[in-house]
PQR file with spaces between the fields and no chain letter, atoms N, CA, C, O and H, PARSE charges and radii, in Angstrom:
ATOM       1  N    MET     1      -4.850  -21.342   -5.021 -0.4000 1.5000
ATOM       2  CA   MET     1      -4.539  -20.220   -5.708 -0.0000 2.0000
ATOM       3  C    MET     1      -4.754  -19.130   -4.812  0.5500 1.7000
ATOM       4  O    MET     1      -5.415  -19.209   -3.777 -0.5500 1.4000
ATOM       5  N    VAL     2      -4.113  -17.998   -5.286 -0.4000 1.5000
ATOM       6  CA   VAL     2      -4.248  -16.990   -4.425 -0.0000 2.0000
ATOM       7  C    VAL     2      -4.972  -15.894   -5.251  0.5500 1.7000
ATOM       8  O    VAL     2      -4.583  -15.582   -6.377 -0.5500 1.4000
ATOM       9  H    VAL     2      -3.576  -17.934   -6.127  0.4000 1.0000
ATOM      10  N    THR     3      -6.077  -15.306   -4.625 -0.4000 1.5000
ATOM      11  CA   THR     3      -7.276  -14.521   -5.380 -0.0000 2.0000
ATOM      12  C    THR     3      -6.830  -13.244   -5.020  0.5500 1.7000
ATOM      13  O    THR     3      -5.976  -13.031   -4.159 -0.5500 1.4000
ATOM      14  H    THR     3      -6.392  -15.560   -3.710  0.4000 1.0000
ATOM      15  N    ALA     4      -7.555  -12.185   -5.848 -0.4000 1.5000
ATOM      16  CA   ALA     4      -7.475  -10.901   -5.463 -0.0000 2.0000
ATOM      17  C    ALA     4      -8.056  -10.562   -4.222  0.5500 1.7000
ATOM      18  O    ALA     4      -7.688   -9.522   -3.674 -0.5500 1.4000
ATOM      19  H    ALA     4      -8.248  -12.358   -6.547  0.4000 1.0000
ATOM      20  N    GLN     5      -8.925  -11.298   -3.685 -0.4000 1.5000
ATOM      21  CA   GLN     5      -9.597  -11.139   -2.329 -0.0000 2.0000
ATOM      22  C    GLN     5      -8.544  -11.367   -1.135  0.5500 1.7000
ATOM      23  O    GLN     5      -8.355  -10.672   -0.137 -0.5500 1.4000
ATOM      24  H    GLN     5      -9.223  -12.142   -4.130  0.4000 1.0000
ATOM      25  N    TYR     6      -8.020  -12.359   -1.479 -0.4000 1.5000
ATOM      26  CA   TYR     6      -6.880  -12.690   -0.483 -0.0000 2.0000
ATOM      27  C    TYR     6      -5.814  -11.718   -0.378  0.5500 1.7000
ATOM      28  O    TYR     6      -5.544  -11.233    0.721 -0.5500 1.4000
ATOM      29  H    TYR     6      -8.173  -12.924   -2.290  0.4000 1.0000
ATOM      30  N    ILE     7      -5.096  -11.343   -1.572 -0.4000 1.5000
ATOM      31  CA   ILE     7      -4.245  -10.139   -1.624 -0.0000 2.0000
ATOM      32  C    ILE     7      -4.758   -8.943   -0.935  0.5500 1.7000
ATOM      33  O    ILE     7      -4.105   -8.428   -0.027 -0.5500 1.4000
ATOM      34  H    ILE     7      -5.315  -11.737   -2.465  0.4000 1.0000
ATOM      35  N    GLY     8      -6.071   -8.402   -1.379 -0.4000 1.5000
ATOM      36  CA   GLY     8      -6.650   -7.272   -0.742 -0.0000 2.0000
ATOM      37  C    GLY     8      -6.539   -7.422    0.792  0.5500 1.7000
ATOM      38  O    GLY     8      -5.964   -6.593    1.498 -0.5500 1.4000
ATOM      39  H    GLY     8      -6.602   -8.820   -2.116  0.4000 1.0000
ATOM      40  N    ALA     9      -7.107   -8.494    1.233 -0.4000 1.5000
ATOM      41  CA   ALA     9      -7.072   -8.918    2.700 -0.0000 2.0000
ATOM      42  C    ALA     9      -5.918   -8.906    3.499  0.5500 1.7000
ATOM      43  O    ALA     9      -5.936   -8.695    4.712 -0.5500 1.4000
ATOM      44  H    ALA     9      -7.574   -9.167    0.660  0.4000 1.0000
ATOM      45  N    MET    10      -4.872   -9.141    2.802 -0.4000 1.5000
ATOM      46  CA   MET    10      -3.569   -9.269    3.432 -0.0000 2.0000
ATOM      47  C    MET    10      -2.960   -7.704    3.282  0.5500 1.7000
ATOM      48  O    MET    10      -2.096   -7.398    4.104 -0.5500 1.4000
ATOM      49  H    MET    10      -4.857   -9.313    1.817  0.4000 1.0000
ATOM      50  N    CYS    11      -3.282   -6.882    2.471 -0.4000 1.5000
ATOM      51  CA   CYS    11      -2.742   -5.733    2.232 -0.0000 2.0000
ATOM      52  C    CYS    11      -3.640   -5.019    3.200  0.5500 1.7000
ATOM      53  O    CYS    11      -2.983   -4.266    3.918 -0.5500 1.4000
ATOM      54  H    CYS    11      -3.983   -7.131    1.803  0.4000 1.0000
ATOM      55  N    SER    12      -5.027   -5.007    3.474 -0.4000 1.5000
ATOM      56  CA   SER    12      -5.624   -4.259    4.435 -0.0000 2.0000
ATOM      57  C    SER    12      -5.285   -4.646    5.901  0.5500 1.7000
ATOM      58  O    SER    12      -5.507   -3.810    6.777 -0.5500 1.4000
ATOM      59  H    SER    12      -5.561   -5.619    2.891  0.4000 1.0000
ATOM      60  N    GLU    13      -4.856   -5.639    6.169 -0.4000 1.5000
ATOM      61  CA   GLU    13      -4.561   -6.023    7.544 -0.0000 2.0000
ATOM      62  C    GLU    13      -2.869   -5.437    7.687  0.5500 1.7000
ATOM      63  O    GLU    13      -2.477   -4.941    8.743 -0.5500 1.4000
ATOM      64  H    GLU    13      -4.675   -6.318    5.458  0.4000 1.0000
ATOM      65  N    TYR    14      -2.177   -5.547    6.752 -0.4000 1.5000
ATOM      66  CA   TYR    14      -0.906   -4.953    6.719 -0.0000 2.0000
ATOM      67  C    TYR    14      -0.926   -3.334    6.969  0.5500 1.7000
ATOM      68  O    TYR    14      -0.189   -2.776    7.782 -0.5500 1.4000
ATOM      69  H    TYR    14      -2.495   -5.950    5.894  0.4000 1.0000
ATOM      70  N    ARG    15      -1.763   -2.752    6.245 -0.4000 1.5000
ATOM      71  CA   ARG    15      -2.027   -1.183    6.514 -0.0000 2.0000
ATOM      72  C    ARG    15      -2.594   -0.991    7.834  0.5500 1.7000
ATOM      73  O    ARG    15      -2.011   -0.170    8.542 -0.5500 1.4000
ATOM      74  H    ARG    15      -2.361   -3.206    5.584  0.4000 1.0000
ATOM      75  N    ARG    16      -3.527   -1.529    8.274 -0.4000 1.5000
ATOM      76  CA   ARG    16      -4.147   -1.155    9.501 -0.0000 2.0000
ATOM      77  C    ARG    16      -3.339   -1.548   10.801  0.5500 1.7000
ATOM      78  O    ARG    16      -3.254   -0.706   11.694 -0.5500 1.4000
ATOM      79  H    ARG    16      -4.001   -2.197    7.699  0.4000 1.0000
ATOM      80  N    TYR    17      -2.765   -2.736   10.949 -0.4000 1.5000
ATOM      81  CA   TYR    17      -2.198   -3.097   12.058 -0.0000 2.0000
ATOM      82  C    TYR    17      -0.739   -2.963   12.157  0.5500 1.7000
ATOM      83  O    TYR    17      -0.220   -2.959   13.273 -0.5500 1.4000
ATOM      84  H    TYR    17      -2.834   -3.420   10.223  0.4000 1.0000
ATOM      85  N    PHE    18       0.029   -2.845   11.007 -0.4000 1.5000
ATOM      86  CA   PHE    18       1.336   -2.530   10.981 -0.0000 2.0000
ATOM      87  C    PHE    18       1.822   -1.154   10.404  0.5500 1.7000
ATOM      88  O    PHE    18       2.729   -0.510   10.931 -0.5500 1.4000
ATOM      89  H    PHE    18      -0.392   -2.848   10.100  0.4000 1.0000
ATOM      90  N    LEU    19       1.287   -0.837    9.516 -0.4000 1.5000
ATOM      91  CA   LEU    19       1.556    0.766    8.950 -0.0000 2.0000
ATOM      92  C    LEU    19       0.881    1.765    9.718  0.5500 1.7000
ATOM      93  O    LEU    19       1.410    2.848    9.965 -0.5500 1.4000
ATOM      94  H    LEU    19       0.549   -1.360    9.088  0.4000 1.0000
ATOM      95  N    LYS    20      -0.395    1.412   10.151 -0.4000 1.5000
ATOM      96  CA   LYS    20      -1.316    2.300   10.896 -0.0000 2.0000
ATOM      97  C    LYS    20      -1.623    3.730    9.951  0.5500 1.7000
ATOM      98  O    LYS    20      -1.605    4.883   10.379 -0.5500 1.4000
ATOM      99  H    LYS    20      -0.825    0.532    9.950  0.4000 1.0000
ATOM     100  N    VAL    21      -1.874    3.338    8.710 -0.4000 1.5000
ATOM     101  CA   VAL    21      -2.379    4.543    7.728 -0.0000 2.0000
ATOM     102  C    VAL    21      -3.626    4.230    7.383  0.5500 1.7000
ATOM     103  O    VAL    21      -4.060    3.083    7.492 -0.5500 1.4000
ATOM     104  H    VAL    21      -1.889    2.401    8.362  0.4000 1.0000
ATOM     105  N    SER    22      -4.399    5.343    6.881 -0.4000 1.5000
ATOM     106  CA   SER    22      -5.839    5.319    6.195 -0.0000 2.0000
ATOM     107  C    SER    22      -5.841    4.940    4.961  0.5500 1.7000
ATOM     108  O    SER    22      -4.863    5.089    4.228 -0.5500 1.4000
ATOM     109  H    SER    22      -4.047    6.275    6.793  0.4000 1.0000
ATOM     110  N    GLN    23      -6.859    4.448    4.622 -0.4000 1.5000
ATOM     111  CA   GLN    23      -7.104    4.501    2.993 -0.0000 2.0000
ATOM     112  C    GLN    23      -6.930    5.725    2.195  0.5500 1.7000
ATOM     113  O    GLN    23      -6.541    5.811    1.030 -0.5500 1.4000
ATOM     114  H    GLN    23      -7.654    4.328    5.217  0.4000 1.0000
ATOM     115  N    GLN    24      -7.271    6.635    2.986 -0.4000 1.5000
ATOM     116  CA   GLN    24      -7.301    8.129    2.286 -0.0000 2.0000
ATOM     117  C    GLN    24      -5.776    8.560    2.186  0.5500 1.7000
ATOM     118  O    GLN    24      -5.453    9.272    1.235 -0.5500 1.4000
ATOM     119  H    GLN    24      -7.586    6.565    3.933  0.4000 1.0000
ATOM     120  N    GLN    25      -4.752    8.142    3.180 -0.4000 1.5000
ATOM     121  CA   GLN    25      -3.387    8.415    3.004 -0.0000 2.0000
ATOM     122  C    GLN    25      -2.822    7.694    1.817  0.5500 1.7000
ATOM     123  O    GLN    25      -1.997    8.254    1.095 -0.5500 1.4000
ATOM     124  H    GLN    25      -5.014    7.564    3.953  0.4000 1.0000
ATOM     125  N    ILE    26      -3.190    6.611    1.615 -0.4000 1.5000
ATOM     126  CA   ILE    26      -2.819    5.705    0.468 -0.0000 2.0000
ATOM     127  C    ILE    26      -3.256    6.389   -0.846  0.5500 1.7000
ATOM     128  O    ILE    26      -2.471    6.451   -1.793 -0.5500 1.4000
ATOM     129  H    ILE    26      -3.860    6.157    2.202  0.4000 1.0000
ATOM     130  N    ALA    27      -4.583    6.935   -0.914 -0.4000 1.5000
ATOM     131  CA   ALA    27      -5.200    7.496   -1.962 -0.0000 2.0000
ATOM     132  C    ALA    27      -4.527    8.736   -2.314  0.5500 1.7000
ATOM     133  O    ALA    27      -4.361    9.053   -3.492 -0.5500 1.4000
ATOM     134  H    ALA    27      -5.220    6.885   -0.145  0.4000 1.0000
ATOM     135  N    ASP    28      -4.113    9.485   -1.287 -0.4000 1.5000
ATOM     136  CA   ASP    28      -3.532   10.863   -1.674 -0.0000 2.0000
ATOM     137  C    ASP    28      -2.121   10.429   -2.126  0.5500 1.7000
ATOM     138  O    ASP    28      -1.683   11.140   -3.031 -0.5500 1.4000
ATOM     139  H    ASP    28      -4.248    9.226   -0.331  0.4000 1.0000
ATOM     140  N    GLU    29      -1.457    9.624   -1.795 -0.4000 1.5000
ATOM     141  CA   GLU    29       0.034    9.332   -2.255 -0.0000 2.0000
ATOM     142  C    GLU    29       0.028    8.858   -3.584  0.5500 1.7000
ATOM     143  O    GLU    29       0.909    9.126   -4.401 -0.5500 1.4000
ATOM     144  H    GLU    29      -1.813    9.047   -1.060  0.4000 1.0000
ATOM     145  N    THR    30      -1.233    7.963   -3.866 -0.4000 1.5000
ATOM     146  CA   THR    30      -1.024    7.250   -5.334 -0.0000 2.0000
ATOM     147  C    THR    30      -1.935    8.203   -6.311  0.5500 1.7000
ATOM     148  O    THR    30      -1.918    8.048   -7.532 -0.5500 1.4000
ATOM     149  H    THR    30      -1.949    7.746   -3.202  0.4000 1.0000
ATOM     150  N    GLY    31      -2.518    8.934   -5.837 -0.4000 1.5000
ATOM     151  CA   GLY    31      -3.561    9.810   -6.858 -0.0000 2.0000
ATOM     152  C    GLY    31      -4.742    9.195   -7.415  0.5500 1.7000
ATOM     153  O    GLY    31      -5.209    9.490   -8.515 -0.5500 1.4000
ATOM     154  H    GLY    31      -2.532    9.061   -4.845  0.4000 1.0000
ATOM     155  N    VAL    32      -5.339    8.099   -6.410 -0.4000 1.5000
ATOM     156  CA   VAL    32      -6.467    7.527   -6.835 -0.0000 2.0000
ATOM     157  C    VAL    32      -7.450    7.941   -5.517  0.5500 1.7000
ATOM     158  O    VAL    32      -7.086    8.583   -4.532 -0.5500 1.4000
ATOM     159  H    VAL    32      -4.960    7.859   -5.516  0.4000 1.0000
ATOM     160  N    SER    33      -8.642    7.453   -5.749 -0.4000 1.5000
ATOM     161  CA   SER    33      -9.613    7.582   -4.655 -0.0000 2.0000
ATOM     162  C    SER    33      -9.696    6.819   -3.613  0.5500 1.7000
ATOM     163  O    SER    33      -9.264    5.677   -3.764 -0.5500 1.4000
ATOM     164  H    SER    33      -8.938    6.931   -6.549  0.4000 1.0000
ATOM     165  N    ARG    34     -10.206    7.156   -2.392 -0.4000 1.5000
ATOM     166  CA   ARG    34     -10.221    6.337   -1.352 -0.0000 2.0000
ATOM     167  C    ARG    34     -11.167    5.143   -1.681  0.5500 1.7000
ATOM     168  O    ARG    34     -10.869    4.029   -1.248 -0.5500 1.4000
ATOM     169  H    ARG    34     -10.558    8.084   -2.269  0.4000 1.0000
ATOM     170  N    GLU    35     -12.196    5.306   -2.361 -0.4000 1.5000
ATOM     171  CA   GLU    35     -13.155    4.385   -2.628 -0.0000 2.0000
ATOM     172  C    GLU    35     -12.214    3.183   -3.581  0.5500 1.7000
ATOM     173  O    GLU    35     -12.375    1.975   -3.411 -0.5500 1.4000
ATOM     174  H    GLU    35     -12.438    6.211   -2.712  0.4000 1.0000
ATOM     175  N    LEU    36     -11.480    3.614   -4.331 -0.4000 1.5000
ATOM     176  CA   LEU    36     -10.631    2.626   -5.182 -0.0000 2.0000
ATOM     177  C    LEU    36      -9.588    1.808   -4.262  0.5500 1.7000
ATOM     178  O    LEU    36      -9.412    0.600   -4.423 -0.5500 1.4000
ATOM     179  H    LEU    36     -11.350    4.596   -4.469  0.4000 1.0000
ATOM     180  N    VAL    37      -8.939    2.533   -3.325 -0.4000 1.5000
ATOM     181  CA   VAL    37      -8.318    1.551   -2.264 -0.0000 2.0000
ATOM     182  C    VAL    37      -9.027    0.704   -1.565  0.5500 1.7000
ATOM     183  O    VAL    37      -8.544   -0.376   -1.226 -0.5500 1.4000
ATOM     184  H    VAL    37      -9.082    3.514   -3.194  0.4000 1.0000
ATOM     185  N    SER    38     -10.272    1.065   -1.247 -0.4000 1.5000
ATOM     186  CA   SER    38     -11.121    0.257   -0.622 -0.0000 2.0000
ATOM     187  C    SER    38     -11.548   -1.026   -1.458  0.5500 1.7000
ATOM     188  O    SER    38     -11.567   -2.159   -0.978 -0.5500 1.4000
ATOM     189  H    SER    38     -10.665    1.943   -1.522  0.4000 1.0000
ATOM     190  N    LYS    39     -11.868   -0.729   -2.690 -0.4000 1.5000
ATOM     191  CA   LYS    39     -12.220   -1.692   -3.631 -0.0000 2.0000
ATOM     192  C    LYS    39     -10.977   -2.666   -3.845  0.5500 1.7000
ATOM     193  O    LYS    39     -11.273   -3.851   -4.000 -0.5500 1.4000
ATOM     194  H    LYS    39     -11.852    0.192   -3.080  0.4000 1.0000
ATOM     195  N    PHE    40      -9.766   -2.361   -3.870 -0.4000 1.5000
ATOM     196  CA   PHE    40      -8.593   -2.854   -3.850 -0.0000 2.0000
ATOM     197  C    PHE    40      -8.412   -3.942   -2.771  0.5500 1.7000
ATOM     198  O    PHE    40      -8.014   -5.091   -2.960 -0.5500 1.4000
ATOM     199  H    PHE    40      -9.527   -1.399   -3.744  0.4000 1.0000
ATOM     200  N    GLU    41      -8.749   -3.413   -1.690 -0.4000 1.5000
ATOM     201  CA   GLU    41      -8.635   -4.084   -0.262 -0.0000 2.0000
ATOM     202  C    GLU    41      -9.817   -5.373   -0.132  0.5500 1.7000
ATOM     203  O    GLU    41      -9.730   -6.388    0.559 -0.5500 1.4000
ATOM     204  H    GLU    41      -9.072   -2.479   -1.536  0.4000 1.0000
ATOM     205  N    ARG    42     -10.690   -5.042   -0.847 -0.4000 1.5000
ATOM     206  CA   ARG    42     -11.979   -6.109   -0.943 -0.0000 2.0000
ATOM     207  C    ARG    42     -11.802   -7.173   -2.021  0.5500 1.7000
ATOM     208  O    ARG    42     -12.472   -8.203   -2.097 -0.5500 1.4000
ATOM     209  H    ARG    42     -10.760   -4.218   -1.409  0.4000 1.0000
ATOM     210  N    GLY    43     -10.665   -6.747   -2.978 -0.4000 1.5000
ATOM     211  CA   GLY    43     -10.513   -7.653   -4.084 -0.0000 2.0000
ATOM     212  C    GLY    43     -11.545   -7.557   -5.147  0.5500 1.7000
ATOM     213  O    GLY    43     -11.820   -8.550   -5.820 -0.5500 1.4000
ATOM     214  H    GLY    43     -10.120   -5.910   -2.916  0.4000 1.0000
ATOM     215  N    THR    44     -12.120   -6.430   -5.331 -0.4000 1.5000
ATOM     216  CA   THR    44     -13.014   -6.172   -6.370 -0.0000 2.0000
ATOM     217  C    THR    44     -12.171   -5.165   -7.619  0.5500 1.7000
ATOM     218  O    THR    44     -12.577   -4.997   -8.769 -0.5500 1.4000
ATOM     219  H    THR    44     -11.896   -5.623   -4.785  0.4000 1.0000
ATOM     220  N    ASN    45     -11.225   -4.727   -7.166 -0.4000 1.5000
ATOM     221  CA   ASN    45     -10.578   -3.908   -8.271 -0.0000 2.0000
ATOM     222  C    ASN    45      -8.821   -4.021   -7.948  0.5500 1.7000
ATOM     223  O    ASN    45      -8.188   -3.361   -7.125 -0.5500 1.4000
ATOM     224  H    ASN    45     -10.895   -4.863   -6.232  0.4000 1.0000
ATOM     225  N    PRO    46      -8.390   -4.905   -8.732 -0.5600 1.5000
ATOM     226  CA   PRO    46      -6.998   -5.013   -8.597  0.2800 2.0000
ATOM     227  C    PRO    46      -5.993   -3.986   -9.334  0.5500 1.7000
ATOM     228  O    PRO    46      -5.437   -4.232  -10.405 -0.5500 1.4000
ATOM     229  N    ASN    47      -5.856   -2.854   -8.629 -0.4000 1.5000
ATOM     230  CA   ASN    47      -5.204   -1.765   -9.052 -0.0000 2.0000
ATOM     231  C    ASN    47      -3.730   -1.758   -8.893  0.5500 1.7000
ATOM     232  O    ASN    47      -3.293   -1.884   -7.749 -0.5500 1.4000
ATOM     233  H    ASN    47      -6.307   -2.654   -7.760  0.4000 1.0000
ATOM     234  N    ALA    48      -2.896   -1.628   -9.890 -0.4000 1.5000
ATOM     235  CA   ALA    48      -1.598   -1.715   -9.886 -0.0000 2.0000
ATOM     236  C    ALA    48      -0.794   -0.605   -8.950  0.5500 1.7000
ATOM     237  O    ALA    48       0.137   -0.832   -8.177 -0.5500 1.4000
ATOM     238  H    ALA    48      -3.251   -1.526  -10.820  0.4000 1.0000
ATOM     239  N    LEU    49      -1.348    0.497   -9.211 -0.4000 1.5000
ATOM     240  CA   LEU    49      -0.856    1.545   -8.348 -0.0000 2.0000
ATOM     241  C    LEU    49      -0.736    1.378   -6.906  0.5500 1.7000
ATOM     242  O    LEU    49       0.266    1.579   -6.219 -0.5500 1.4000
ATOM     243  H    LEU    49      -2.104    0.681   -9.839  0.4000 1.0000
ATOM     244  N    VAL    50      -2.134    0.900   -6.460 -0.4000 1.5000
ATOM     245  CA   VAL    50      -2.238    0.611   -5.057 -0.0000 2.0000
ATOM     246  C    VAL    50      -1.348   -0.679   -4.786  0.5500 1.7000
ATOM     247  O    VAL    50      -0.579   -0.651   -3.825 -0.5500 1.4000
ATOM     248  H    VAL    50      -2.948    0.736   -7.017  0.4000 1.0000
ATOM     249  N    LEU    51      -1.408   -1.610   -5.453 -0.4000 1.5000
ATOM     250  CA   LEU    51      -0.404   -2.776   -5.202 -0.0000 2.0000
ATOM     251  C    LEU    51       1.086   -2.295   -5.141  0.5500 1.7000
ATOM     252  O    LEU    51       1.872   -2.823   -4.353 -0.5500 1.4000
ATOM     253  H    LEU    51      -2.032   -1.632   -6.233  0.4000 1.0000
ATOM     254  N    PHE    52       1.449   -1.319   -5.957 -0.4000 1.5000
ATOM     255  CA   PHE    52       2.867   -0.847   -5.912 -0.0000 2.0000
ATOM     256  C    PHE    52       3.112   -0.033   -4.676  0.5500 1.7000
ATOM     257  O    PHE    52       4.179   -0.008   -4.062 -0.5500 1.4000
ATOM     258  H    PHE    52       0.811   -0.891   -6.597  0.4000 1.0000
ATOM     259  N    TRP    53       1.981    0.656   -4.357 -0.4000 1.5000
ATOM     260  CA   TRP    53       2.296    1.378   -2.988 -0.0000 2.0000
ATOM     261  C    TRP    53       2.625    0.413   -1.849  0.5500 1.7000
ATOM     262  O    TRP    53       3.654    0.545   -1.185 -0.5500 1.4000
ATOM     263  H    TRP    53       1.114    0.636   -4.856  0.4000 1.0000
ATOM     264  N    PHE    54       1.735   -0.558   -1.633 -0.4000 1.5000
ATOM     265  CA   PHE    54       1.905   -1.804   -0.592 -0.0000 2.0000
ATOM     266  C    PHE    54       3.401   -2.485   -0.920  0.5500 1.7000
ATOM     267  O    PHE    54       3.896   -3.058    0.051 -0.5500 1.4000
ATOM     268  H    PHE    54       0.900   -0.664   -2.172  0.4000 1.0000
ATOM     269  N    ILE    55       4.014   -2.499   -1.878 -0.4000 1.5000
ATOM     270  CA   ILE    55       5.205   -3.219   -2.233 -0.0000 2.0000
ATOM     271  C    ILE    55       6.136   -2.158   -1.714  0.5500 1.7000
ATOM     272  O    ILE    55       6.939   -2.449   -0.828 -0.5500 1.4000
ATOM     273  H    ILE    55       3.612   -2.034   -2.667  0.4000 1.0000
ATOM     274  N    LYS    56       6.065   -0.767   -2.286 -0.4000 1.5000
ATOM     275  CA   LYS    56       6.893    0.059   -1.612 -0.0000 2.0000
ATOM     276  C    LYS    56       7.178    0.359   -0.234  0.5500 1.7000
ATOM     277  O    LYS    56       8.255    0.761    0.207 -0.5500 1.4000
ATOM     278  H    LYS    56       5.413   -0.531   -3.006  0.4000 1.0000
ATOM     279  N    HIS    57       6.061    0.117    0.444 -0.4000 1.5000
ATOM     280  CA   HIS    57       5.992    0.049    2.002 -0.0000 2.0000
ATOM     281  C    HIS    57       6.043   -1.171    2.821  0.5500 1.7000
ATOM     282  O    HIS    57       5.635   -1.344    3.970 -0.5500 1.4000
ATOM     283  H    HIS    57       5.186   -0.209    0.086  0.4000 1.0000
ATOM     284  N    GLY    58       6.743   -2.157    1.840 -0.4000 1.5000
ATOM     285  CA   GLY    58       7.241   -3.454    2.765 -0.0000 2.0000
ATOM     286  C    GLY    58       6.343   -4.507    2.869  0.5500 1.7000
ATOM     287  O    GLY    58       6.598   -5.361    3.718 -0.5500 1.4000
ATOM     288  H    GLY    58       7.074   -2.017    0.907  0.4000 1.0000
ATOM     289  N    ILE    59       5.120   -4.660    2.034 -0.4000 1.5000
ATOM     290  CA   ILE    59       4.349   -5.757    2.249 -0.0000 2.0000
ATOM     291  C    ILE    59       4.871   -7.202    2.129  0.5500 1.7000
ATOM     292  O    ILE    59       4.319   -8.189    2.616 -0.5500 1.4000
ATOM     293  H    ILE    59       4.913   -3.966    1.344  0.4000 1.0000
ATOM     294  N    PHE    60       6.051   -7.188    1.390 -0.4000 1.5000
ATOM     295  CA   PHE    60       6.803   -8.577    1.048 -0.0000 2.0000
ATOM     296  C    PHE    60       7.651   -8.827    2.363  0.5500 1.7000
ATOM     297  O    PHE    60       7.913   -9.986    2.686 -0.5500 1.4000
ATOM     298  H    PHE    60       6.499   -6.386    0.995  0.4000 1.0000
ATOM     299  N    ASP    61       7.996   -7.972    2.972 -0.4000 1.5000
ATOM     300  CA   ASP    61       8.675   -8.085    4.329 -0.0000 2.0000
ATOM     301  C    ASP    61       7.840   -8.890    5.303  0.5500 1.7000
ATOM     302  O    ASP    61       8.327   -9.677    6.115 -0.5500 1.4000
ATOM     303  H    ASP    61       7.784   -7.031    2.709  0.4000 1.0000
ATOM     304  N    TRP    62       6.420   -8.615    5.151 -0.4000 1.5000
ATOM     305  CA   TRP    62       5.521   -8.938    6.185 -0.0000 2.0000
ATOM     306  C    TRP    62       5.081  -10.362    5.610  0.5500 1.7000
ATOM     307  O    TRP    62       5.166  -11.323    6.374 -0.5500 1.4000
ATOM     308  H    TRP    62       6.024   -7.976    4.491  0.4000 1.0000
ATOM     309  N    VAL    63       4.603  -10.557    4.274 -0.4000 1.5000
ATOM     310  CA   VAL    63       4.142  -11.683    3.556 -0.0000 2.0000
ATOM     311  C    VAL    63       5.119  -11.836    2.666  0.5500 1.7000
ATOM     312  O    VAL    63       5.429  -10.913    1.913 -0.5500 1.4000
ATOM     313  H    VAL    63       4.535   -9.776    3.653  0.4000 1.0000
ATOM     314  N    PRO    64       5.760  -13.094    2.641 -0.5600 1.5000
ATOM     315  CA   PRO    64       6.756  -13.312    1.688  0.2800 2.0000
ATOM     316  C    PRO    64       6.109  -13.615    0.231  0.5500 1.7000
ATOM     317  O    PRO    64       4.976  -14.095    0.176 -0.5500 1.4000
ATOM     318  N    ILE    65       6.800  -13.347   -0.878 -0.4000 1.5000
ATOM     319  CA   ILE    65       6.054  -13.179   -2.178 -0.0000 2.0000
ATOM     320  C    ILE    65       5.756  -14.562   -2.638  0.5500 1.7000
ATOM     321  O    ILE    65       4.905  -14.729   -3.511 -0.5500 1.4000
ATOM     322  H    ILE    65       7.720  -12.958   -0.833  0.4000 1.0000
ATOM     323  N    GLU    66       6.456  -15.661   -2.066 -0.4000 1.5000
ATOM     324  CA   GLU    66       6.172  -17.036   -2.312 -0.0000 2.0000
ATOM     325  C    GLU    66       4.703  -17.369   -2.068  0.5500 1.7000
ATOM     326  O    GLU    66       4.151  -18.144   -2.848 -0.5500 1.4000
ATOM     327  H    GLU    66       7.148  -15.525   -1.357  0.4000 1.0000
ATOM     328  N    LYS    67       3.991  -16.811   -0.988 -0.4000 1.5000
ATOM     329  CA   LYS    67       2.627  -16.854   -0.639 -0.0000 2.0000
ATOM     330  C    LYS    67       1.754  -16.216   -1.487  0.5500 1.7000
ATOM     331  O    LYS    67       0.533  -16.344   -1.390 -0.5500 1.4000
ATOM     332  H    LYS    67       4.440  -16.181   -0.355  0.4000 1.0000
ATOM     333  N    TRP    68       2.385  -15.434   -2.439 -0.4000 1.5000
ATOM     334  CA   TRP    68       1.565  -14.803   -3.531 -0.0000 2.0000
ATOM     335  C    TRP    68       1.651  -15.566   -4.795  0.5500 1.7000
ATOM     336  O    TRP    68       0.874  -15.262   -5.700 -0.5500 1.4000
ATOM     337  H    TRP    68       3.377  -15.330   -2.518  0.4000 1.0000
ATOM     338  N    ASN    69       2.309  -16.303   -4.923 -0.4000 1.5000
ATOM     339  CA   ASN    69       2.446  -17.294   -6.160 -0.0000 2.0000
ATOM     340  C    ASN    69       1.238  -17.616   -6.739  0.5500 1.7000
ATOM     341  O    ASN    69       0.318  -18.114   -6.091 -0.5500 1.4000
ATOM     342  H    ASN    69       2.939  -16.549   -4.187  0.4000 1.0000
ATOM     343  N    GLY    70       1.179  -17.366   -7.909 -0.4000 1.5000
ATOM     344  CA   GLY    70      -0.148  -17.881   -8.726 -0.0000 2.0000
ATOM     345  C    GLY    70      -1.213  -16.711   -8.849  0.5500 1.7000
ATOM     346  O    GLY    70      -2.125  -16.860   -9.662 -0.5500 1.4000
ATOM     347  H    GLY    70       1.927  -16.961   -8.435  0.4000 1.0000
ATOM     348  N    TRP    71      -1.153  -15.678   -8.168 -0.4000 1.5000
ATOM     349  CA   TRP    71      -2.029  -14.591   -8.167 -0.0000 2.0000
ATOM     350  C    TRP    71      -1.907  -13.899   -9.516  0.5500 1.7000
ATOM     351  O    TRP    71      -0.798  -13.602   -9.961 -0.5500 1.4000
ATOM     352  H    TRP    71      -0.412  -15.556   -7.508  0.4000 1.0000
ATOM     353  N    SER    72      -3.110  -13.621  -10.216 -0.4000 1.5000
ATOM     354  CA   SER    72      -3.254  -13.118  -11.540 -0.0000 2.0000
ATOM     355  C    SER    72      -4.128  -11.850  -11.541  0.5500 1.7000
ATOM     356  O    SER    72      -4.767  -11.542  -12.547 -0.5500 1.4000
ATOM     357  H    SER    72      -4.011  -13.862   -9.855  0.4000 1.0000
ATOM     358  N    GLY    73      -4.156  -11.084  -10.365 -0.4000 1.5000
ATOM     359  CA   GLY    73      -5.122  -10.204  -10.380 -0.0000 2.0000
ATOM     360  C    GLY    73      -4.788   -8.907  -11.127  0.5500 1.7000
ATOM     361  O    GLY    73      -5.644   -8.129  -11.545 -0.5500 1.4000
ATOM     362  H    GLY    73      -3.637  -11.334   -9.548  0.4000 1.0000
ATOM     363  N    VAL    74      -3.344   -8.733  -11.267 -0.4000 1.5000
ATOM     364  CA   VAL    74      -2.879   -7.336  -11.898 -0.0000 2.0000
ATOM     365  C    VAL    74      -2.411   -7.640  -13.391  0.5500 1.7000
ATOM     366  O    VAL    74      -2.001   -6.727  -14.108 -0.5500 1.4000
ATOM     367  H    VAL    74      -2.648   -9.366  -10.927  0.4000 1.0000
């Protein structure tokens, strides 16, 4: 089963190594706090706005949606 922690870790890795953007940049674009982005990436707050930001910026091109099957964090 895919957990919120797994999704957050994949998004964090994608952000840092492929997009090369900061948590603050995501926070500014989504209108949430940097702390909330951090909590999302740690899997403690599965926020839909942050998840949608990653979807908009191509996370499924890097991690196929099939690997996320069964995640119920949002």
